[in-house]
All heavy atoms as an XYZ file, in Angstrom:
720
protein
N       0.846     -1.167      0.000
C       0.000      0.000      0.000
C       0.894      1.233      0.000
O       1.846      1.315      0.747
C      -0.889     -0.011      1.244
C      -2.196      0.645      1.054
S      -3.331      0.548      2.472
C      -3.272     -1.132      2.981
N       0.600      2.204     -0.843
C       1.411      3.406     -0.904
C       1.054      4.341      0.243
O       0.046      4.168      0.914
C       1.186      4.111     -2.246
O      -0.113      4.649     -2.308
N       1.884      5.358      0.445
C       1.643      6.290      1.549
C       0.377      7.117      1.322
O      -0.187      7.651      2.253
C       2.859      7.201      1.743
O       3.080      7.964      0.565
N      -0.075      7.236      0.071
C      -1.282      8.006     -0.208
C      -2.542      7.147     -0.128
O      -3.623      7.632     -0.363
C      -1.170      8.655     -1.586
O      -1.085      7.667     -2.585
N      -2.376      5.888      0.180
C      -3.532      5.021      0.319
C      -3.427      3.828     -0.597
O      -2.454      3.652     -1.331
N      -4.456      2.977     -0.559
C      -4.425      1.763     -1.362
C      -4.497      2.083     -2.858
O      -5.094      3.074     -3.261
C      -5.663      0.998     -0.905
C      -6.555      2.010     -0.300
C      -5.670      3.094      0.230
N      -3.891      1.224     -3.659
C      -3.857      1.398     -5.105
C      -4.352      0.126     -5.784
O      -3.874     -0.970     -5.475
C      -2.420      1.701     -5.542
O      -2.234      1.455     -6.916
N      -5.295      0.288     -6.719
C      -5.784     -0.875     -7.454
C      -4.650     -1.502     -8.262
O      -4.512     -2.723     -8.302
C      -6.921     -0.464     -8.386
C      -8.232     -0.226     -7.651
C      -9.286      0.420     -8.505
C      -9.963     -0.475     -9.458
N     -11.114      0.139    -10.148
N      -3.826     -0.681     -8.879
C      -2.720     -1.192     -9.704
C      -1.730     -1.974     -8.863
O      -1.354     -3.098     -9.205
C      -2.015     -0.038    -10.431
O      -2.975      0.660    -11.227
C      -0.887     -0.538    -11.300
N      -1.301     -1.393     -7.756
C      -0.349     -2.065     -6.880
C      -0.939     -3.366     -6.341
O      -0.256     -4.396     -6.281
C       0.023     -1.132     -5.721
O       0.848     -1.782     -4.802
N      -2.203     -3.337     -5.981
C      -2.868     -4.537     -5.481
C      -2.943     -5.630     -6.528
O      -2.688     -6.807     -6.246
N      -3.254     -5.247     -7.757
C      -3.341     -6.228     -8.835
C      -1.970     -6.826     -9.144
O      -1.856     -8.026     -9.425
C      -3.963     -5.596    -10.070
C      -5.440     -5.294     -9.883
C      -6.021     -4.390    -10.956
O      -5.307     -3.721    -11.684
N      -7.340     -4.353    -11.035
N      -0.933     -6.006     -9.080
C       0.434     -6.500     -9.315
C       0.809     -7.510     -8.234
O       1.308     -8.599     -8.536
C       1.436     -5.333     -9.381
C       1.229     -4.537    -10.675
C       2.873     -5.838     -9.287
C       1.989     -3.219    -10.735
N       0.578     -7.147     -6.965
C       0.896     -8.071     -5.865
C       0.111     -9.374     -6.000
O       0.649    -10.463     -5.781
C       0.587     -7.437     -4.502
C       1.774     -6.699     -3.912
O       2.912     -6.953     -4.346
O       1.557     -5.885     -3.000
N      -1.147     -9.267     -6.370
C      -1.980    -10.455     -6.521
C      -1.418    -11.373     -7.616
O      -1.307    -12.592     -7.423
C      -3.412    -10.042     -6.860
O      -4.217    -11.167     -7.052
N      -1.061    -10.798     -8.735
C      -0.528    -11.575     -9.856
C       0.816    -12.208     -9.517
O       1.049    -13.395     -9.788
C      -0.395    -10.686    -11.109
O      -1.684    -10.156    -11.430
C       0.148    -11.460    -12.290
N       1.697    -11.429     -8.903
C       3.010    -11.971     -8.508
C       2.825    -13.089     -7.488
O       3.485    -14.132     -7.557
C       3.928    -10.855     -7.967
C       4.329     -9.911     -9.093
C       5.168    -11.447     -7.299
C       5.068     -8.657     -8.636
N       1.925    -12.881     -6.542
C       1.662    -13.903     -5.528
C       1.154    -15.198     -6.147
O       1.596    -16.297     -5.782
N       0.246    -15.067     -7.104
C      -0.280    -16.255     -7.788
C       0.847    -16.978     -8.530
O       0.929    -18.215     -8.512
C      -1.407    -15.858     -8.763
O      -2.463    -15.252     -8.009
C      -1.949    -17.057     -9.518
N       1.721    -16.214     -9.162
C       2.856    -16.809     -9.884
C       3.805    -17.526     -8.929
O       4.254    -18.649     -9.212
C       3.623    -15.730    -10.656
O       2.791    -15.132    -11.624
N       4.116    -16.888     -7.814
C       4.995    -17.518     -6.821
C       4.392    -18.831     -6.315
O       5.090    -19.831     -6.168
C       5.220    -16.595     -5.619
C       6.210    -15.498     -5.832
C       6.354    -14.702     -4.536
C       7.275    -13.527     -4.676
N       7.354    -12.749     -3.421
N       3.095    -18.783     -6.063
C       2.421    -19.983     -5.561
C       2.499    -21.110     -6.595
O       2.776    -22.268     -6.253
C       0.969    -19.662     -5.229
C       0.245    -20.788     -4.548
C      -1.171    -20.423     -4.131
O      -1.618    -19.282     -4.341
O      -1.838    -21.316     -3.578
N       2.292    -20.770     -7.868
C       2.354    -21.777     -8.932
C       3.759    -22.363     -9.056
O       3.925    -23.583     -9.179
C       1.917    -21.171    -10.260
N       4.771    -21.506     -9.003
C       6.155    -21.986     -9.078
C       6.458    -22.873     -7.871
O       7.090    -23.924     -7.999
C       7.151    -20.809     -9.183
C       8.588    -21.283     -9.020
C       6.985    -20.079    -10.511
N       5.995    -22.448     -6.709
C       6.183    -23.253     -5.502
C       5.561    -24.630     -5.633
O       6.131    -25.633     -5.198
N       4.384    -24.697     -6.251
C       3.724    -25.983     -6.491
C       4.555    -26.859     -7.425
O       4.714    -28.056     -7.183
C       2.331    -25.785     -7.096
C       1.308    -25.316     -6.076
O       1.417    -25.588     -4.891
N       0.310    -24.587     -6.547
N       5.081    -26.244     -8.484
C       5.849    -26.997     -9.483
C       7.149    -27.547     -8.898
O       7.508    -28.705     -9.123
C       6.141    -26.114    -10.730
C       7.153    -26.788    -11.652
C       4.852    -25.825    -11.487
N       7.853    -26.698     -8.130
C       9.157    -27.125     -7.601
C       9.041    -27.792     -6.235
O      10.038    -28.250     -5.685
C      10.177    -25.951     -7.548
C      10.400    -25.383     -8.922
C       9.744    -24.877     -6.565
N       7.843    -27.830     -5.683
C       7.645    -28.493     -4.398
C       8.126    -27.704     -3.202
O       8.504    -28.267     -2.181
N       8.086    -26.387     -3.310
C       8.535    -25.527     -2.214
C       7.322    -24.981     -1.456
O       6.635    -24.072     -1.928
C       9.376    -24.366     -2.743
O       9.633    -23.425     -1.722
N       7.087    -25.528     -0.271
C       5.945    -25.055      0.515
C       6.159    -23.618      0.999
O       5.198    -22.865      1.152
C       5.674    -25.985      1.696
O       6.791    -26.047      2.551
N       7.423    -23.227      1.225
C       7.706    -21.840      1.632
C       7.317    -20.859      0.520
O       6.712    -19.820      0.786
C       9.186    -21.659      1.979
C       9.582    -22.326      3.285
O       8.671    -22.657      4.082
O      10.790    -22.526      3.507
N       7.677    -21.196     -0.720
C       7.338    -20.330     -1.852
C       5.828    -20.324     -2.083
O       5.244    -19.280     -2.376
C       8.082    -20.778     -3.113
C       8.019    -19.849     -4.326
C       8.501    -18.443     -3.966
C       8.861    -20.408     -5.458
N       5.180    -21.466     -1.903
C       3.723    -21.533     -2.021
C       3.063    -20.607     -1.004
O       2.170    -19.833     -1.334
C       3.211    -22.957     -1.789
C       3.500    -23.930     -2.887
C       3.106    -25.351     -2.501
O       2.930    -25.666     -1.327
N       2.967    -26.205     -3.501
N       3.530    -20.690      0.234
C       2.947    -19.872      1.305
C       3.206    -18.394      1.063
O       2.310    -17.565      1.233
C       3.498    -20.302      2.667
C       2.846    -19.584      3.837
C       1.344    -19.803      3.911
O       0.833    -20.875      3.609
N       0.616    -18.772      4.302
N       4.432    -18.057      0.648
C       4.751    -16.652      0.362
C       3.866    -16.133     -0.767
O       3.386    -14.982     -0.728
C       6.222    -16.506     -0.001
N       3.632    -16.970     -1.765
C       2.766    -16.574     -2.875
C       1.333    -16.352     -2.429
O       0.690    -15.379     -2.834
N       0.813    -17.257     -1.593
C      -0.546    -17.098     -1.074
C      -0.688    -15.794     -0.297
O      -1.670    -15.068     -0.450
C      -0.914    -18.270     -0.158
C      -1.247    -19.536     -0.872
C      -1.607    -20.640      0.121
C      -1.817    -21.960     -0.586
N      -2.121    -23.044      0.348
N       0.318    -15.516      0.544
C       0.268    -14.294      1.358
C       0.320    -13.041      0.487
O      -0.420    -12.081      0.722
C       1.410    -14.300      2.371
C       1.222    -15.327      3.469
C       2.432    -15.499      4.371
O       3.426    -14.744      4.231
O       2.389    -16.414      5.228
N       1.191    -13.047     -0.532
C       1.290    -11.876     -1.405
C       0.006    -11.713     -2.223
O      -0.461    -10.597     -2.427
C       2.506    -11.982     -2.326
C       2.767    -10.695     -3.095
C       4.123    -10.677     -3.784
O       4.860    -11.664     -3.783
N       4.448     -9.552     -4.372
N      -0.573    -12.805     -2.667
C      -1.829    -12.750     -3.410
C      -2.942    -12.150     -2.540
O      -3.668    -11.257     -2.973
C      -2.230    -14.151     -3.879
C      -3.586    -14.203     -4.499
N      -3.837    -13.789     -5.784
C      -4.785    -14.603     -3.992
C      -5.129    -13.933     -6.041
N      -5.724    -14.432     -4.968
N      -3.034    -12.618     -1.306
C      -4.052    -12.109     -0.384
C      -3.843    -10.618     -0.096
O      -4.802     -9.842     -0.084
C      -4.042    -12.914      0.931
O      -4.321    -14.280      0.619
C      -5.060    -12.392      1.916
N      -2.591    -10.242      0.105
C      -2.271     -8.828      0.339
C      -2.714     -7.977     -0.853
O      -3.316     -6.913     -0.694
C      -0.768     -8.657      0.563
C      -0.315     -7.226      0.703
C       1.213     -7.146      0.825
C       1.660     -5.710      0.774
N       2.541     -5.420     -0.342
N      -2.438     -8.462     -2.054
C      -2.830     -7.733     -3.258
C      -4.336     -7.614     -3.401
O      -4.863     -6.550     -3.744
N      -5.044     -8.712     -3.153
C      -6.501     -8.691     -3.246
C      -7.104     -7.726     -2.222
O      -8.049     -6.994     -2.523
C      -7.074    -10.095     -3.037
C      -6.796    -11.036     -4.185
C      -7.457    -10.597     -5.483
O      -8.678    -10.358     -5.484
O      -6.746    -10.488     -6.492
N      -6.537     -7.714     -1.026
C      -7.020     -6.814      0.032
C      -6.802     -5.352     -0.361
O      -7.686     -4.513     -0.195
C      -6.306     -7.125      1.363
O      -6.575     -8.491      1.710
C      -6.769     -6.211      2.473
N      -5.630     -5.065     -0.911
C      -5.337     -3.684     -1.330
C      -6.262     -3.258     -2.469
O      -6.755     -2.127     -2.486
C      -3.880     -3.534     -1.749
C      -3.544     -2.104     -2.103
C      -2.071     -1.828     -2.304
O      -1.240     -2.740     -2.171
O      -1.747     -0.662     -2.600
N      -6.509     -4.148     -3.400
C      -7.411     -3.831     -4.513
C      -8.804     -3.507     -4.000
O      -9.417     -2.513     -4.408
C      -7.457     -5.001     -5.514
O      -6.138     -5.225     -6.036
C      -8.410     -4.725     -6.661
N      -9.322     -4.335     -3.100
C     -10.664     -4.098     -2.537
C     -10.713     -2.784     -1.753
O     -11.705     -2.052     -1.818
C     -11.091     -5.266     -1.636
C     -11.323     -6.550     -2.379
C     -12.496     -6.437     -3.317
C     -12.742     -7.747     -4.027
N     -13.677     -7.602     -5.134
N      -9.647     -2.488     -1.011
C      -9.606     -1.232     -0.249
C      -9.608     -0.028     -1.191
O     -10.284      0.979     -0.933
C      -8.378     -1.202      0.660
N      -8.863     -0.128     -2.285
C      -8.826      0.967     -3.261
C     -10.192      1.155     -3.918
O     -10.636      2.291     -4.137
C      -7.757      0.693     -4.315
N     -10.863      0.051     -4.218
C     -12.198      0.144     -4.798
C     -13.186      0.789     -3.823
O     -14.002      1.621     -4.222
C     -12.699     -1.239     -5.210
C     -11.981     -1.793     -6.425
C     -12.326     -3.246     -6.724
O     -12.941     -3.927     -5.872
O     -11.945     -3.696     -7.815
N     -13.101      0.416     -2.565
C     -13.996      1.005     -1.557
C     -13.750      2.503     -1.427
O     -14.694      3.293     -1.370
C     -13.802      0.314     -0.204
N     -12.468      2.874     -1.395
C     -12.140      4.300     -1.294
C     -12.661      5.057     -2.517
O     -13.242      6.136     -2.395
C     -10.631      4.493     -1.159
C     -10.257      5.964     -0.942
C      -8.781      6.140     -0.806
N      -8.199      6.098     -2.142
C      -6.936      6.282     -2.414
N      -6.080      6.483     -1.442
N      -6.487      6.243     -3.641
N     -12.485      4.490     -3.705
C     -12.966      5.137     -4.925
C     -14.478      5.281     -4.937
O     -15.017      6.296     -5.379
N     -15.176      4.260     -4.442
C     -16.631      4.309     -4.399
C     -17.103      5.428     -3.463
O     -18.024      6.182     -3.794
C     -17.194      2.958     -3.947
C     -18.672      2.849     -4.162
C     -19.303      2.397     -5.273
C     -19.701      3.220     -3.241
N     -20.664      2.454     -5.101
C     -20.934      2.968     -3.867
C     -19.707      3.755     -1.960
C     -22.151      3.219     -3.243
C     -20.918      4.003     -1.339
C     -22.119      3.737     -1.978
N     -16.467      5.539     -2.310
C     -16.842      6.594     -1.350
C     -16.532      7.981     -1.930
O     -17.336      8.913     -1.788
C     -16.133      6.380      0.008
C     -16.307      7.588      0.916
C     -16.669      5.122      0.685
N     -15.397      8.109     -2.596
C     -15.079      9.392     -3.236
C     -16.137      9.742     -4.279
O     -16.538     10.906     -4.408
C     -13.694      9.335     -3.890
C     -12.556      9.320     -2.889
C     -11.204      9.047     -3.533
O     -11.142      8.762     -4.760
O     -10.185      9.120     -2.810
N     -16.601      8.738     -5.018
C     -17.670      8.960     -5.988
C     -18.957      9.409     -5.326
O     -19.657     10.294     -5.821
N     -19.272      8.819     -4.179
C     -20.465      9.208     -3.434
C     -20.379     10.669     -2.997
O     -21.346     11.424     -3.128
C     -20.653      8.302     -2.212
C     -21.847      8.622     -1.316
C     -23.159      8.467     -2.077
C     -21.831      7.735     -0.080
N     -19.214     11.062     -2.510
C     -19.020     12.459     -2.087
C     -19.217     13.398     -3.279
O     -19.889     14.430     -3.166
C     -17.629     12.654     -1.437
C     -17.320     14.125     -1.225
C     -17.552     11.896     -0.114
N     -18.653     13.046     -4.436
C     -18.838     13.864     -5.635
C     -20.310     13.945     -6.027
O     -20.802     15.016     -6.405
C     -18.039     13.297     -6.816
C     -16.567     13.669     -6.776
O     -16.206     14.623     -6.062
O     -15.776     12.996     -7.467
N     -21.011     12.815     -5.949
C     -22.431     12.818     -6.310
C     -23.245     13.733     -5.399
O     -24.064     14.527     -5.868
C     -23.010     11.404     -6.237
C     -22.573     10.519     -7.374
C     -23.191      9.160     -7.282
N     -24.643      9.247     -7.484
C     -25.460      8.236     -7.296
N     -25.013      7.070     -6.889
N     -26.752      8.382     -7.502
N     -23.020     13.620     -4.098
C     -23.793     14.420     -3.134
C     -23.458     15.905     -3.288
O     -24.358     16.752     -3.332
C     -23.533     13.928     -1.687
C     -24.110     14.891     -0.676
C     -24.102     12.525     -1.500
N     -22.176     16.217     -3.392
C     -21.759     17.611     -3.547
C     -22.297     18.180     -4.857
O     -22.791     19.312     -4.905
C     -20.224     17.726     -3.504
O     -19.762     17.197     -2.268
C     -19.771     19.167     -3.632
N     -22.207     17.392     -5.915
C     -22.710     17.839     -7.210
C     -24.207     18.079     -7.192
O     -24.702     19.065     -7.741
N     -24.936     17.175     -6.570
C     -26.398     17.325     -6.480
C     -26.760     18.601     -5.721
O     -27.635     19.354     -6.139
C     -27.000     16.095     -5.790
C     -28.494     16.068     -5.797
C     -28.992     15.922     -7.219
C     -30.358     15.313     -7.287
N     -30.840     15.246     -8.671
N     -26.042     18.825     -4.601
C     -26.294     20.041     -3.814
C     -26.039     21.285     -4.654
O     -26.862     22.200     -4.705
C     -25.417     20.060     -2.569
C     -25.538     21.353     -1.767
C     -24.332     21.705     -0.931
C     -23.029     21.678     -1.599
N     -22.378     22.926     -1.924
N     -24.897     21.332     -5.346
C     -24.566     22.504     -6.163
C     -25.566     22.695     -7.298
O     -25.937     23.823     -7.630
C     -23.154     22.372     -6.740
C     -22.068     22.590     -5.696
O     -22.392     23.062     -4.585
O     -20.893     22.274     -5.988
N     -26.017     21.585     -7.876
C     -26.998     21.663     -8.956
C     -28.317     22.257     -8.457
O     -28.907     23.125     -9.104
C     -27.235     20.265     -9.522
O     -28.246     20.298    -10.496
N     -28.756     21.810     -7.294
C     -30.013     22.313     -6.725
C     -29.880     23.783     -6.341
O     -30.756     24.595     -6.667
C     -30.442     21.460     -5.512
C     -30.864     20.067     -5.996
C     -31.563     22.133     -4.731
C     -31.080     19.055     -4.881
N     -28.769     24.130     -5.684
C     -28.566     25.534     -5.297
C     -28.522     26.419     -6.549
O     -29.121     27.498     -6.590
C     -27.276     25.704     -4.442
C     -26.918     27.161     -4.278
C     -27.456     25.038     -3.084
N     -27.823     25.949     -7.578
C     -27.760     26.709     -8.829
C     -29.128     26.884     -9.458
O     -29.462     27.956     -9.964
N     -29.940     25.832     -9.434
C     -31.284     25.913    -10.009
C     -32.167     26.876     -9.221
O     -32.902     27.682     -9.808
C     -31.921     24.528    -10.049
N     -32.070     26.826     -7.896
C     -32.903     27.684     -7.048
C     -32.505     29.156     -7.187
O     -33.363     30.039     -7.241
C     -32.824     27.224     -5.568
C     -33.439     28.250     -4.629
C     -33.500     25.867     -5.400
N     -31.202     29.401     -7.268
C     -30.722     30.785     -7.342
C     -30.652     31.303     -8.772
O     -30.373     32.489     -8.989
C     -29.321     30.917     -6.708
O     -28.397     30.108     -7.438
C     -29.348     30.538     -5.237
N     -30.870     30.444     -9.743
C     -30.800     30.864    -11.143
C     -29.377     30.939    -11.680
O     -29.149     31.499    -12.743
N     -28.435     30.363    -10.948
C     -27.029     30.371    -11.371
C     -26.784     29.146    -12.259
O     -26.507     28.050    -11.781
C     -26.117     30.351    -10.139
C     -24.639     30.474    -10.469
O     -24.261     30.235    -11.636
O     -23.858     30.798     -9.553
N     -26.898     29.361    -13.564
C     -26.769     28.252    -14.521
C     -25.374     27.633    -14.506
O     -25.220     26.434    -14.720
C     -27.106     28.740    -15.939
C     -28.520     29.250    -16.095
C     -29.514     28.116    -15.968
C     -30.921     28.628    -16.215
N     -31.933     27.685    -15.803
N     -24.350     28.449    -14.238
C     -22.982     27.934    -14.180
C     -22.822     26.972    -13.013
O     -22.259     25.878    -13.165
C     -21.964     29.086    -14.049
O     -22.138     29.978    -15.160
C     -20.541     28.581    -14.021
N     -23.321     27.347    -11.856
C     -23.246     26.475    -10.685
C     -24.074     25.211    -10.910
O     -23.656     24.110    -10.545
C     -23.727     27.194     -9.426
C     -23.589     26.337     -8.171
C     -24.000     27.059     -6.897
O     -24.617     28.115     -6.939
N     -23.653     26.489     -5.758
N     -25.213     25.369    -11.529
C     -26.072     24.215    -11.800
C     -25.358     23.236    -12.742
O     -25.336     22.028    -12.493
C     -27.397     24.683    -12.413
C     -28.395     23.565    -12.596
C     -29.736     24.075    -13.143
O     -29.897     25.253    -13.439
N     -30.682     23.172    -13.285
N     -24.759     23.749    -13.798
C     -24.054     22.891    -14.758
C     -22.837     22.226    -14.117
O     -22.569     21.041    -14.331
C     -23.636     23.709    -15.972
N     -22.126     22.992    -13.310
C     -20.965     22.452    -12.613
C     -21.386     21.334    -11.658
O     -20.732     20.292    -11.561
C     -20.250     23.566    -11.841
O     -19.202     23.057    -11.072
N     -22.476     21.552    -10.972
C     -23.004     20.533    -10.060
C     -23.422     19.277    -10.800
O     -23.138     18.156    -10.364
N     -24.082     19.458    -11.940
C     -24.485     18.295    -12.739
C     -23.264     17.501    -13.203
O     -23.268     16.272    -13.179
C     -25.312     18.736    -13.948
C     -26.713     19.172    -13.573
O     -27.251     18.772    -12.549
N     -27.314     20.023    -14.397
N     -22.221     18.215    -13.621
C     -20.995     17.557    -14.090
C     -20.330     16.786    -12.950
O     -19.871     15.646    -13.138
C     -20.039     18.585    -14.679
N     -20.285     17.394    -11.765
C     -19.659     16.721    -10.623
C     -20.472     15.497    -10.199
O     -19.911     14.458     -9.849
C     -19.493     17.677     -9.442
C     -18.709     17.058     -8.298
C     -18.365     18.061     -7.210
O     -18.802     19.205     -7.235
N     -17.580     17.627     -6.253
N     -21.785     15.603    -10.271
C     -22.632     14.463     -9.927
C     -22.391     13.304    -10.905
O     -22.260     12.141    -10.503
C     -24.107     14.870     -9.948
C     -25.036     13.759     -9.527
C     -26.500     14.178     -9.512
O     -26.839     15.289     -9.961
O     -27.314     13.353     -9.066
N     -22.294     13.622    -12.188
C     -22.020     12.602    -13.200
C     -20.653     11.966    -12.979
O     -20.493     10.741    -13.081
C     -22.111     13.204    -14.613
O     -23.437     13.719    -14.806
C     -21.798     12.181    -15.682
N     -19.667     12.792    -12.660
C     -18.321     12.288    -12.371
C     -18.379     11.295    -11.204
O     -17.751     10.233    -11.240
C     -17.392     13.449    -12.026
C     -16.009     13.035    -11.579
C     -15.203     14.261    -11.128
C     -13.989     13.847    -10.354
N     -13.347     14.973     -9.678
N     -19.138     11.627    -10.174
C     -19.275     10.750     -9.020
C     -19.936      9.430     -9.378
O     -19.524      8.368     -8.912
N     -20.965      9.493    -10.222
C     -21.643      8.265    -10.658
C     -20.671      7.357    -11.414
O     -20.642      6.146    -11.188
C     -22.840      8.605    -11.545
C     -23.991      9.239    -10.800
C     -25.073      9.793    -11.724
O     -24.921      9.726    -12.969
O     -26.069     10.304    -11.201
N     -19.882      7.946    -12.301
C     -18.909      7.167    -13.067
C     -17.853      6.543    -12.157
O     -17.469      5.388    -12.334
C     -18.246      8.039    -14.130
C     -19.157      8.506    -15.260
C     -18.433      9.528    -16.143
C     -19.655      7.336    -16.081
N     -17.403      7.324    -11.183
C     -16.386      6.814    -10.259
C     -16.937      5.637     -9.456
O     -16.244      4.645     -9.241
C     -15.917      7.923     -9.329
C     -14.638      7.631     -8.609
C     -14.059      8.882     -7.978
C     -12.593      8.692     -7.745
N     -11.932      9.878     -7.256
N     -18.185      5.746     -9.041
C     -18.801      4.640     -8.315
C     -18.941      3.411     -9.220
O     -18.682      2.288     -8.773
C     -20.163      5.045     -7.746
C     -20.043      5.921     -6.531
C     -21.382      6.178     -5.900
O     -22.320      6.617     -6.562
N     -21.498      5.902     -4.618
N     -19.341      3.622    -10.456
C     -19.486      2.488    -11.383
C     -18.151      1.771    -11.604
O     -18.110      0.552    -11.726
C     -20.040      2.964    -12.733
C     -21.519      3.314    -12.677
O     -22.196      2.917    -11.695
O     -21.997      3.980    -13.607
N     -17.066      2.527    -11.647
C     -15.744      1.936    -11.860
C     -15.231      1.187    -10.637
O     -14.297      0.402    -10.740
C     -14.728      3.021    -12.223
C     -14.865      3.616    -13.611
C     -13.932      4.812    -13.770
C     -14.587      2.587    -14.685
N     -15.830      1.444     -9.491
C     -15.323      0.862     -8.238
C     -16.349     -0.030     -7.541
O     -16.358     -0.131     -6.332
C     -14.860      1.982     -7.302
C     -13.620      2.646     -7.811
O     -12.549      2.054     -7.774
N     -13.742      3.864     -8.316
N     -17.193     -0.678     -8.315
C     -18.178     -1.607     -7.734
C     -17.506     -2.899     -7.374
O     -16.584     -3.340     -7.960
C     -19.302     -1.876     -8.717
C     -20.251     -0.709     -8.814
C     -21.405     -1.070     -9.713
C     -22.385      0.084     -9.773
N     -23.502     -0.175    -10.628
């Protein structure tokens, strides 16, 4: 996990490397390598799920903030704020869809 938080890319890399280590361990009969591979795979899967959860929550925040700005813009007649809010809400929906 990076200092800025979990990363889907880093998690996927760890998961793939772990799976490879486990497979090599199976082929050569090394239980230590098998175990190390399982642990790295699990670590990668956990990081990927954490990154997805964080992305989904960030999308939710964008959706709520965007909806609020859109409504305030509509009520006050500020078309720029309304459009900006709509765009942010859409961005949040997309971010949530990518992190299901």
